[in-house]
C-alpha positions in Angstrom: -118.0 -1.5 -144.2 -115.9 0.7 -146.6 -113.6 3.3 -145.0 -114.6 5.8 -147.7 -116.8 8.4 -146.1 -118.1 9.4 -149.5 -119.2 5.9 -150.3 -120.7 5.4 -146.8 -123.2 8.3 -147.3 -123.5 8.2 -151.1 -127.1 6.8 -151.0 -128.4 8.8 -148.1 -131.3 11.2 -149.1 -130.6 14.5 -147.3 -133.6 16.4 -148.8 -135.7 16.2 -145.6 -133.1 18.5 -143.9 -134.3 21.3 -146.2 -137.3 21.8 -143.8 -134.8 22.9 -141.1 -133.3 25.7 -143.2 -136.0 28.4 -142.6 -134.4 31.3 -140.8 -130.9 29.9 -141.0 -128.1 32.4 -141.2 -126.1 30.7 -143.9 -122.3 30.6 -143.5 -121.0 30.8 -147.1 -117.8 29.2 -148.3 -116.2 31.4 -151.0 -112.9 30.3 -152.5 -109.8 32.1 -153.7 -106.7 30.6 -155.1 -103.4 31.4 -153.4 -100.2 30.8 -155.3 -97.6 29.7 -152.8 -93.9 30.5 -152.9 -93.1 27.1 -154.5 -95.5 27.8 -157.3 -98.1 25.4 -156.0 -101.7 26.6 -155.8 -103.8 26.3 -152.6 -107.5 26.9 -152.9 -108.5 28.8 -149.7 -112.1 28.6 -148.4 -113.1 31.4 -146.0 -116.2 30.6 -144.0 -118.3 33.8 -143.6 -121.9 34.4 -142.6 -121.7 38.1 -143.5 -122.2 39.2 -139.9 -119.7 40.8 -137.6 -117.7 38.8 -135.0 -120.6 39.0 -132.5 -122.5 36.5 -134.7 -120.2 33.5 -135.1 -120.3 31.3 -138.2 -122.5 28.3 -137.6 -123.1 25.1 -139.5 -126.7 24.6 -140.3 -128.2 22.4 -143.1 -128.0 25.0 -145.8 -124.4 25.9 -144.8 -123.3 22.3 -145.0 -125.0 21.8 -148.3 -123.1 24.8 -149.8 -119.8 23.7 -148.2 -120.3 20.2 -149.6 -120.8 21.6 -153.1 -117.7 23.7 -152.7 -115.6 20.8 -151.6 -116.9 18.7 -154.5 -115.9 21.4 -157.0 -112.4 21.5 -155.4 -112.0 17.8 -155.6 -112.7 18.0 -159.3 -110.1 20.7 -159.7 -107.6 18.7 -157.7 -108.3 15.7 -160.0 -107.6 18.0 -163.0 -104.3 19.1 -161.5 -105.4 22.7 -161.1 -104.8 22.9 -157.4 -102.3 21.2 -155.1 -104.0 21.7 -151.7 -107.2 23.1 -150.1 -107.2 25.4 -147.1 -110.2 26.3 -144.9 -110.3 29.3 -142.5 -112.9 31.7 -141.2 -113.9 35.3 -141.0 -112.0 37.5 -138.6 -111.6 36.0 -135.1 -113.9 33.0 -135.9 -113.6 29.7 -137.7 -117.0 28.4 -136.6 -119.0 27.9 -133.4 -120.3 24.5 -134.5 -123.7 23.3 -135.5 -126.6 25.7 -135.4 -128.3 24.5 -132.2 -131.6 26.1 -133.0 -131.8 23.9 -136.1 -130.9 20.7 -134.2 -133.5 21.5 -131.5 -136.2 21.6 -134.2 -135.7 18.1 -135.5 -139.1 16.3 -135.7 -137.9 12.6 -135.4 -135.0 10.3 -134.7 -134.6 9.7 -138.4 -134.1 13.4 -139.1 -131.7 13.7 -136.1 -129.7 10.9 -137.7 -129.7 12.7 -141.0 -128.2 15.8 -139.2 -125.3 13.7 -137.9 -124.8 11.9 -141.2 -124.8 15.2 -143.1 -122.1 16.6 -140.9 -120.0 13.5 -141.4 -120.7 13.4 -145.2 -119.6 17.0 -145.7 -116.7 17.4 -143.3 -115.5 14.0 -144.3 -114.8 15.3 -147.8 -111.9 17.3 -146.3 -109.9 14.1 -146.0 -110.9 12.7 -149.4 -110.1 15.6 -151.8 -107.3 13.9 -153.6 -104.9 16.6 -152.2 -103.9 17.6 -148.7 -106.3 19.8 -146.7 -105.2 22.4 -144.2 -107.4 23.9 -141.5 -106.2 27.4 -140.6 -108.0 28.0 -137.3 -107.9 31.7 -137.1 -110.2 32.1 -134.1 -113.1 30.6 -132.1 -113.5 26.9 -133.0 -116.2 25.0 -131.0 -117.9 21.7 -131.7 -118.3 21.3 -135.4 -115.8 24.2 -135.9 -113.1 22.1 -134.3 -114.3 19.0 -136.2 -113.7 20.8 -139.5 -110.0 21.0 -138.4 -110.0 17.4 -137.2 -111.3 16.1 -140.5 -108.5 18.1 -142.3 -105.1 16.6 -143.1 -103.1 19.3 -141.3 -104.0 22.0 -138.7 -102.6 25.3 -137.6 -104.0 27.7 -134.9 -103.8 31.4 -134.3 -102.2 32.0 -130.8 -104.8 34.6 -130.0 -107.9 32.4 -130.9 -110.6 33.0 -128.3 -111.3 29.3 -127.5 -111.0 25.8 -128.7 -113.4 23.1 -127.5 -115.8 20.2 -128.0 -118.5 21.3 -125.6 -121.2 18.9 -126.7 -121.3 16.8 -123.5 -122.1 20.0 -121.5 -125.3 20.3 -123.7 -126.4 16.7 -123.4 -125.1 15.4 -126.7 -121.7 14.1 -128.1 -119.2 15.4 -130.7 -121.1 13.9 -133.6 -119.2 15.0 -136.7 -116.0 13.0 -136.2 -114.7 14.4 -132.9 -115.3 11.3 -130.8 -113.4 9.1 -133.2 -110.8 11.4 -134.7 -109.6 13.2 -131.6 -108.5 10.2 -129.5 -106.7 8.7 -132.6 -104.9 12.0 -133.0 -103.9 13.0 -129.4 -104.3 9.8 -127.3 -107.1 8.6 -125.1 -106.1 10.5 -121.9 -106.0 13.9 -123.6 -109.2 13.1 -125.5 -111.0 12.3 -122.3 -110.0 15.7 -120.9 -111.3 17.6 -124.0 -114.4 15.6 -124.7 -115.7 14.8 -121.2 -113.8 16.4 -118.3 -113.7 20.0 -119.6 -117.4 20.2 -120.5 -118.2 18.9 -117.0 -116.0 21.6 -115.5 -118.5 24.4 -116.2 -117.8 24.0 -119.9 -114.1 24.8 -119.7 -112.4 25.7 -123.0 -108.8 25.3 -124.3 -106.5 28.2 -125.1 -104.6 27.8 -128.4 -101.3 26.9 -126.7 -103.0 24.2 -124.6 -104.6 22.8 -127.7 -101.2 22.8 -129.5 -99.5 21.1 -126.5 -102.2 18.4 -126.6 -101.3 17.7 -130.2 -104.6 19.0 -131.7 -102.7 21.4 -133.9 -99.5 20.9 -135.9 -98.3 24.5 -135.6 -99.2 27.7 -133.8 -98.4 31.2 -135.1 -98.9 34.7 -133.7 -102.0 36.7 -134.8 -100.1 39.5 -136.5 -98.7 37.2 -139.2 -101.0 34.1 -138.7 -102.3 33.5 -142.3 -99.1 34.5 -144.0 -97.0 32.1 -141.8 -99.6 29.3 -142.0 -99.5 29.5 -145.8 -95.7 29.4 -145.8 -95.8 26.4 -143.4 -98.3 24.6 -145.6 -96.0 25.2 -148.6 -93.2 23.6 -146.7 -95.4 20.6 -145.8 -96.3 20.2 -149.5 -92.7 20.3 -150.7 -91.3 18.2 -147.9 -89.2 20.8 -146.2 -91.4 20.8 -143.2 -91.8 17.5 -141.3 -95.0 17.1 -139.2 -94.4 15.1 -136.1 -97.3 14.0 -133.9 -95.9 12.7 -130.7 -99.2 12.2 -128.9 -100.8 10.0 -131.6 -101.4 6.6 -130.0 -99.5 3.5 -131.0 -100.5 -0.1 -130.8 -99.2 -0.5 -127.3 -101.3 2.4 -126.0 -104.4 1.0 -127.6 -103.9 -2.3 -126.0 -102.8 -1.2 -122.5 -103.3 2.5 -121.6 -106.6 2.9 -123.5 -108.8 0.4 -121.5 -107.2 1.5 -118.2 -108.0 5.2 -118.9 -111.6 4.4 -119.9 -112.1 2.4 -116.7 -110.7 5.2 -114.5 -112.8 7.8 -116.3 -116.0 5.7 -115.8 -115.2 5.4 -112.1 -114.6 9.2 -111.9 -118.0 9.9 -113.7 -119.9 7.5 -111.4 -118.3 9.1 -108.3 -118.7 12.7 -109.4 -122.0 12.9 -111.4 -123.7 9.6 -110.8 -125.3 7.6 -113.6 -128.2 9.9 -114.6 -126.5 12.1 -117.2 -126.5 10.2 -120.5 -124.1 12.2 -122.7 -120.9 11.7 -120.7 -121.4 7.9 -120.8 -122.3 7.9 -124.5 -119.1 9.9 -125.2 -117.1 7.5 -123.0 -118.4 4.6 -125.0 -117.5 6.2 -128.3 -114.0 7.1 -127.1 -113.5 3.5 -125.9 -114.5 2.0 -129.3 -112.4 4.5 -131.2 -109.3 2.5 -130.3 -110.0 0.1 -133.2 -112.0 -0.2 -136.4 -112.3 2.1 -139.4 -113.2 5.8 -139.5 -116.4 4.9 -141.3 -117.4 2.6 -138.4 -116.5 5.3 -135.9 -118.7 7.9 -137.8 -121.6 5.4 -137.9 -121.4 5.0 -134.2 -121.5 8.8 -133.8 -124.6 8.9 -136.1 -126.5 6.5 -133.8 -125.4 8.1 -130.6 -126.2 11.7 -131.7 -129.6 10.7 -133.0 -130.5 9.0 -129.7 -129.4 11.9 -127.6 -130.8 14.7 -129.7 -134.3 13.3 -129.4 -134.1 12.6 -125.7 -135.4 14.6 -122.7 -132.0 15.6 -121.5 -131.1 17.5 -124.7 -134.5 19.2 -124.7 -133.9 20.4 -121.2 -130.4 21.4 -122.0 -131.5 23.6 -124.9 -134.0 25.2 -122.6 -131.2 25.9 -120.1 -128.8 27.0 -122.8 -131.4 29.6 -124.0 -131.9 30.9 -120.5 -128.1 31.4 -120.0 -127.5 32.8 -123.5 -130.5 35.1 -123.7 -132.5 35.7 -120.5 -129.4 36.0 -118.3 -128.1 38.8 -120.6 -131.3 40.7 -120.4 -132.4 40.6 -116.8 -136.2 40.8 -116.3 -137.1 43.9 -114.2 -133.8 45.7 -114.5 -134.4 49.5 -114.6 -132.9 51.8 -117.2 -129.1 51.7 -116.8 -129.1 55.5 -117.3 -130.5 55.8 -113.7 -127.4 54.1 -112.3 -125.0 56.0 -110.2 -121.4 56.1 -111.5 -119.2 54.0 -109.1 -115.7 55.5 -108.7 -114.9 54.0 -105.2 -116.3 50.9 -103.4 -116.5 50.3 -99.7 -116.6 46.8 -98.1 -117.6 46.4 -94.5 -115.7 43.5 -93.1 -112.3 42.0 -93.9 -113.0 38.3 -93.6 -112.8 35.7 -96.3 -116.0 36.7 -98.1 -115.2 40.4 -97.9 -111.7 39.9 -99.3 -113.0 37.8 -102.1 -115.4 40.8 -102.9 -112.5 43.2 -102.8 -110.3 41.2 -105.2 -113.2 40.9 -107.6 -114.0 44.6 -107.4 -110.5 45.8 -108.0 -109.9 43.4 -110.9 -113.1 44.0 -112.7 -114.0 47.6 -111.9 -110.4 48.9 -111.6 -111.5 51.5 -108.9 -110.2 52.1 -105.4 -111.7 49.6 -102.8 -111.8 50.3 -99.0 -112.1 47.5 -96.5 -112.7 48.0 -92.7 -113.1 45.8 -89.7 -113.3 46.0 -85.9 -109.5 46.0 -85.4 -106.4 46.7 -87.4 -105.2 43.1 -87.1 -108.2 41.8 -88.9 -107.8 44.5 -91.6 -104.1 43.7 -92.0 -104.9 40.0 -92.4 -107.5 40.8 -95.0 -105.2 43.0 -97.0 -102.4 40.4 -96.8 -104.8 37.8 -98.2 -105.7 40.1 -101.2 -102.0 40.8 -101.8 -101.2 37.0 -101.7 -104.0 36.3 -104.3 -102.7 39.0 -106.6 -99.2 37.5 -106.3 -100.6 34.1 -107.2 -102.3 35.5 -110.3 -99.0 37.1 -111.2 -97.1 33.8 -110.8 -99.7 32.1 -113.1 -99.1 34.7 -115.7 -102.7 36.1 -115.5 -101.4 39.5 -114.5 -98.1 41.2 -115.5 -96.0 43.2 -113.0 -97.6 46.5 -113.8 -101.1 45.2 -113.5 -100.4 43.5 -110.2 -98.9 46.7 -108.8 -101.9 48.7 -109.9 -104.3 46.3 -108.2 -102.3 46.4 -105.0 -102.5 50.2 -105.1 -106.3 50.1 -105.4 -106.9 48.3 -102.1 -106.8 50.1 -98.8 -107.6 48.8 -95.3 -108.4 50.8 -92.2 -110.5 50.9 -89.0 -111.4 54.5 -89.8 -115.0 54.5 -91.0 -114.9 58.1 -92.0 -113.0 57.0 -95.1 -116.4 55.7 -96.5 -117.3 59.3 -97.1 -116.4 59.3 -100.8 -117.6 55.7 -101.6 -120.4 55.4 -104.1 -121.2 51.7 -103.5 -120.8 50.1 -100.0 -121.5 46.4 -99.4 -121.4 44.6 -96.1 -120.0 41.2 -95.5 -120.5 40.8 -91.7 -122.0 38.1 -89.5 -125.4 36.8 -90.7 -127.6 38.4 -88.0 -130.0 41.2 -88.6 -129.0 43.3 -85.6 -125.3 43.2 -86.6 -126.1 44.3 -90.1 -128.4 47.0 -88.9 -125.7 48.4 -86.6 -123.0 48.6 -89.3 -125.3 50.2 -91.8 -126.5 52.8 -89.2 -122.8 53.7 -88.5 -122.0 53.9 -92.2 -125.1 55.9 -93.2 -123.9 58.8 -91.1 -120.7 59.0 -93.1 -121.5 58.2 -96.7 -122.9 60.7 -99.3 -126.7 61.0 -99.6 -126.7 59.3 -102.9 -124.3 56.5 -102.1 -125.8 53.0 -102.6 -125.8 50.5 -99.8 -125.8 46.7 -100.4 -126.2 43.7 -98.2 -124.8 40.3 -99.1 -127.3 38.5 -96.8 -128.1 35.0 -98.0 -131.4 34.6 -96.4 -132.4 37.4 -94.1 -135.0 40.1 -94.8 -133.3 43.0 -96.6 -136.2 45.3 -95.6 -135.7 44.4 -91.9 -132.0 45.0 -92.3 -132.8 48.5 -93.6 -135.5 49.2 -91.0 -133.2 51.4 -88.9 -131.9 53.4 -91.9 -132.9 57.0 -92.4 -132.9 56.3 -96.2 -133.9 52.6 -96.7 -134.7 53.4 -100.3 -131.0 53.2 -101.2 -130.5 49.7 -99.7 -130.5 46.7 -102.1 -129.8 43.0 -101.6 -126.6 42.0 -103.5 -126.2 38.3 -102.8 -123.0 36.6 -104.1 -122.4 32.9 -104.2 -119.3 31.1 -103.1 -116.6 30.9 -104.4 -117.1 34.6 -105.4 -114.7 34.6 -108.3 -116.2 31.5 -110.0 -120.0 31.5 -109.4 -121.7 33.6 -112.1 -124.9 34.6 -110.3 -125.8 37.6 -108.1 -129.4 37.7 -106.7 -130.4 41.4 -106.6 -133.1 41.8 -104.0 -135.6 44.6 -104.1 -137.5 45.7 -101.0 -140.8 47.8 -101.2 -138.6 50.8 -100.4 -135.7 50.3 -102.9 -135.6 53.1 -105.4 -134.8 52.8 -109.1 -131.3 54.4 -108.8 -130.2 51.8 -106.2 -131.6 49.0 -108.3 -130.1 50.2 -111.6 -126.7 50.7 -110.0 -126.8 47.2 -108.6 -127.5 45.7 -112.0 -124.8 47.8 -113.7 -122.2 46.9 -111.1 -123.1 43.2 -111.4 -122.7 43.3 -115.1 -119.3 45.1 -114.8 -118.2 42.5 -112.4 -118.9 39.9 -115.1 -121.8 38.4 -113.3 -125.4 37.5 -114.3 -128.0 39.2 -112.1 -131.6 38.0 -111.4 -134.1 40.3 -109.7 -135.9 38.8 -106.7 -138.4 40.0 -104.2 -137.4 40.2 -100.5 -138.5 36.8 -99.4 -136.8 34.3 -97.0 -133.9 32.6 -98.8 -134.7 34.5 -102.0 -134.5 31.8 -104.7 -131.4 29.6 -104.5 -131.1 29.2 -100.8 -134.8 28.7 -100.4 -134.7 25.7 -102.7 -131.4 24.4 -101.5 -132.8 24.6 -98.0 -135.6 22.3 -99.1 -133.1 19.8 -100.5 -130.9 19.9 -97.5 -133.8 19.9 -95.1 -135.3 16.7 -96.7 -131.9 15.1 -96.5 -131.7 16.0 -92.8 -135.3 14.9 -92.1 -134.5 11.4 -93.6 -131.3 11.2 -91.6 -133.0 12.0 -88.3 -135.8 9.6 -89.1 -133.1 6.9 -89.0 -132.3 6.4 -92.7 -128.6 5.4 -93.2 -126.4 8.2 -94.5 -125.5 6.5 -97.8 -129.1 5.6 -98.5 -130.0 9.3 -98.2 -127.1 10.2 -100.5 -128.2 7.7 -103.1 -131.8 8.8 -102.9 -130.9 12.2 -104.3 -128.8 10.8 -107.3 -131.7 11.0 -109.8 -131.8 14.8 -109.4 -128.4 14.8 -111.2 -127.0 17.5 -108.9 -123.3 18.3 -109.0 -123.1 17.3 -105.3 -125.0 15.1 -102.9 -126.9 17.0 -100.2 -124.4 16.3 -97.4 -121.4 17.2 -99.7 -123.3 20.5 -100.4 -123.7 21.1 -96.7 -120.1 20.4 -96.1 -119.1 22.9 -98.9 -121.3 25.8 -97.6 -120.4 25.0 -94.0 -122.5 23.2 -91.4 -122.9 26.5 -89.4 -124.2 28.3 -92.4 -126.5 25.4 -93.3 -127.9 25.3 -89.8 -128.5 29.0 -89.9 -130.3 28.9 -93.2 -132.4 25.9 -92.1 -133.4 27.9 -89.0 -134.3 30.9 -91.0 -136.5 28.9 -93.4 -138.1 26.8 -90.7 -138.9 30.0 -88.7 -140.4 31.6 -91.8 -142.3 28.5 -93.0 -142.5 26.0 -90.1 -144.9 23.8 -91.9 -142.7 23.3 -95.0 -139.1 23.4 -93.8 -137.3 21.0 -91.5 -134.7 22.0 -88.9 -133.2 20.3 -85.9 -131.3 21.7 -82.9 -129.0 18.7 -83.2 -127.8 20.2 -86.5 -126.2 23.0 -84.6 -124.3 20.5 -82.4 -122.9 18.8 -85.6 -121.9 22.3 -86.9 -119.6 22.7 -83.9 -117.5 19.7 -84.9 -114.2 20.2 -86.8 -115.2 17.3 -89.1 -118.6 15.8 -89.7 -118.2 13.5 -92.7 -115.7 10.9 -93.7 -114.8 10.9 -97.5 -112.7 9.0 -99.9 -110.0 10.5 -102.1 -112.5 11.5 -104.8 -114.6 13.5 -102.2 -117.4 11.0 -102.1 -119.1 10.7 -98.7 -118.4 7.3 -97.1 -119.9 7.9 -93.6 -120.1 10.0 -90.5 -117.0 10.9 -88.6 -116.7 9.3 -85.1 -117.4 12.6 -83.3 -120.5 13.0 -85.5 -121.7 9.5 -84.7 -121.5 10.4 -81.0 -123.5 13.7 -81.5 -126.2 11.9 -83.5 -126.5 9.0 -81.0 -129.9 9.3 -79.4 -131.1 12.0 -81.8 -131.8 9.7 -84.7 -135.1 7.9 -84.9 -135.9 4.3 -85.9 -138.3 5.0 -88.9 -136.1 5.0 -92.0 -137.4 6.0 -95.4 -136.8 4.3 -98.7 -134.8 5.9 -101.5 -138.0 6.2 -103.5 -139.9 7.9 -100.6 -137.1 10.4 -100.0 -136.8 11.3 -103.7 -140.6 11.7 -104.0 -140.6 14.0 -100.9 -137.8 16.2 -102.3 -139.4 16.3 -105.8 -142.8 17.3 -104.4 -141.2 19.7 -101.9 -139.4 21.5 -104.7 -142.4 21.6 -107.0 -144.6 23.0 -104.2 -142.1 25.6 -103.1 -141.4 26.8 -106.7 -145.2 27.2 -107.3 -145.5 29.2 -104.1 -142.6 31.4 -105.1 -144.3 32.2 -108.4 -147.7 32.8 -106.7 -145.9 35.1 -104.2 -144.1 37.0 -107.0 -140.6 36.3 -105.7 -139.7 36.2 -109.4 -141.9 36.9 -112.4 -141.6 33.5 -114.2 -140.3 30.0 -113.6 -137.5 30.7 -116.1 -136.0 33.0 -113.5 -136.0 30.2 -110.9 -134.3 27.8 -113.2 -131.8 30.4 -114.2 -130.9 31.0 -110.6 -130.5 27.3 -109.9 -128.3 26.8 -113.0 -126.1 29.8 -112.3 -126.1 29.8 -108.5 -126.3 26.2 -107.5 -124.8 24.4 -110.5 -128.1 22.7 -111.3 -127.4 20.5 -114.4 -128.3 21.7 -117.9 -129.8 18.2 -118.5 -132.5 19.0 -115.9 -133.0 22.5 -117.4 -132.7 23.8 -113.9 -135.6 22.1 -112.0 -138.9 22.8 -113.6 -138.7 20.6 -116.8 -137.4 17.7 -114.6 -140.3 18.2 -112.1 -142.9 18.3 -114.9 -141.3 15.2 -116.4 -141.3 13.2 -113.2 -144.9 14.1 -112.4 -144.2 16.1 -109.2 -145.9 19.2 -110.6 -149.0 17.2 -111.4 -149.0 15.6 -107.9 -148.6 18.9 -106.1 -150.7 21.4 -108.0 -152.4 19.4 -110.7 -150.6 21.1 -113.5 -147.1 21.7 -115.1 -144.7 24.6 -115.1 -144.5 24.4 -118.9 -147.2 23.9 -121.4 -146.5 21.6 -123.1 -143.9 20.1 -120.8 -140.3 20.2 -122.1 -139.7 16.8 -123.5 -137.5 15.2 -126.2 -139.0 14.1 -129.5 -138.8 10.4 -128.4 -141.0 11.1 -125.4 -143.7 13.2 -126.9 
């Protein structure tokens, strides 16, 4: 195979892609000549879709066709000696956000999917075959194909204020398919490439800051925003005349390819198997491409990417990922059932009842995001002081990390106030409780606070599974009480379940949605039903794990049975994270509400009293019970173990049945809201699309209610 990208794709017919251009917002590629100080001419392409910065440049079929024609014309000019270099940059704040995913999701066949990959390679590959050096001036956001534009260029600079740099494809169930999987490891080394291509996407789609990307070696230079293009052009001129030497210290040599490369791949594979199991296809496809990138030609690397992308784009996991992506990008931003925000009460001071760990996490989030005074109280001053000290410590940690400067840190410290004097709630507009998960305790604290706060103050409960209506039953004005359920860790998890009772008025509801948005969270409206959405379904998962265990199924068999769900944690890891006491309480709540459908055991509470329940290895993978747990379980465990297949089928059918009942009961309006809650609140994988596409695909929906959640079911092209 030739290493010429132009020759490799010279005979490919790309005309079938024209059918995907309907509705495409074309990113144009106008060119202007820039005469450098040396007298040399650099032809500068500026990618621009004609929209403002809220609509990023994307790379659809029509965009790529135009860019390809532009690069062909510049290659001709270079051959004629008219230009000495080519530069490519983007409109303000943005280079490009990668391929237009709406176009990719419309591909009708594997052959067309392969053409999409080949077209990207054919066009972006021209950047390295112009006959003159190419310079990517990354002036802003560069994701996926946007970053691959830079990787295909000869040299790269980055604006120090660029919003994000990333190859997020694995997060979406595909791979970097326009050169990223081959070019990146050969530029920055295998260990750095594994971080960017696989690890970061699997860490809730983590992005790189420009300085990080520069330190990795992705970019040759980094310049401040105020003089970015001017300095980039001057730097490029220096490269052209030889006065600037480009050193790439992270580019792998022969020894790294022979020794470090295979070891890094082996370790990454072990990490993936331990952390996510073997169900997700894209991380392993990416790993295979990165492994093979250590040798062979660029053309061979691009051909491998063509095949991998074609296979993944037409698969079930990508179809489910696109469904999930649409939920997070669109539905989450326009919450169904949210009242007019004009009805919301303006929040100028927040009160938090309690000063424990959850309460202090709330306080830190409120002062950072709302920038208003926050009051915390507890039963005695020692608890209050401990809570305030924790908040101060967290602020200091943020200051040490450079995420806050001294003035900002001092301002936040000044916004938090702790006391035992509940009369100070009098001028709070929004009061949320974070006390023990028991109805009578929550009723008591709200009854005390209601006598103090203003008549129009909003009251919120963070209960995870109790009835909000019952909590408000002793209030004189239950209409101002709303459920406001955070997920742990508070700073990280993006979901808040907003719970409406039959009494909740529009002002309370509207205020809750506005506050959630101002906190940087996504809110989903649910009815006041046991466990709401996330905990109800997690209780089903945890309950089926506990049932199998108490039947006599070995722990590791139970853990393995849940692997095909693709969850970020096994059920017992999840229980360990939320806490065995909390899990036992939730199981009791659900089993009390629905005794015929949810499993609970008194023995669970005995386990919850132990300091350690599980034994784990260094990676966090469960390896067995602790010795104290084995003693507690002795005599409580039966002798009728279930197989992995039986356990999996039970949990699949249990989830399908519970979700159908939730829709019938009106807990949420549509199944999309359930999936959104699971994705944002439980880390349910994009490759499942939440749960409903997976349950349809596995036949659980048909088994339970003789139907499907989606018509037609969400499937990849290859499965239809």
